[in-house]
N, C-alpha and C positions, 0 to 999 in steps of 0.2 A: 592634508587629510590622510589618515591611516586607512589602508585597504585591508579588510578582513576577509579571508577566504575560508570557505567551509571545507574542512578536512575530515574524511571519513575513513576510519580504520577498516581493514579487510574483514575483521570479525563482525562488523556491523552490516554486512551483506548477508541476507538470509535467503535460503531456498524456500519454495512453497512448503515443503515438509517441515523446515525449521520454524517457519511462521506459524504453522499449525501447532507445533509443540509449545510455542510461546503463548499463542492465543488460540485455544482449542475450537472456538466458534468460527474461526477462519479456516475452513477445510481446504485441502488441496483442490477439490472440485469447485468450491465456491470461488476461490482465487482465479481458477481457470475461466469460470463464467464471467468474472469481473474484467478479465483481460479480453474477452470476446469483443469484436469490433463495435457492435452497437452499444454495449455497456461502457466501453472505453471512450467512445465519442461523446457519451452523455456525462462522462466524468464520474461514474459510479464507483470505480475501484481505486485502490492506491496506485501511485506511480510505480513502475517497475522498469528493470533494465533487461535487455536481451543481448548479452555479449556474444552469443553464438546462436545459430538457428534452433538449437534444442535446449538451451539453458535460459532459465528465467531466474532473476534474483531481485530481491527487494531491499532497499535501504531501510534500516530500522527507523531512522528519523522520518522517512516518508510515511511509513506505516503509522507511527505515533501521531503525526500531523493529520493523517486521514481519519484516524479514530477520534482524535480531539475535535475535528470538524463536524462530527456527527452528534455533538453534545446538544441536548434538548432540555428545555426548562419546564415543559409540560407534556401532556399526552395528546394534545391536539395535533392533527396532521399539518404538515408544512405545505402551504399553497405555493404553486409554481407559477 
């Protein structure tokens, strides 16, 4: 069986500011709130990487998957 590995080019890593440039509704502040411990534990935000204590980056693929997971077919609320 052939093993396929996910390869991500460095250009696909985005800072919060770059995420905001691409998707203006995702502000730097909102992304920070989504990384906050409570929101992160509930899985509310996109996956992120923290290569240094002061640097946060997002994989473009993870952002697209997170956005796609929010798809709805109606206006009714989602029951938990």
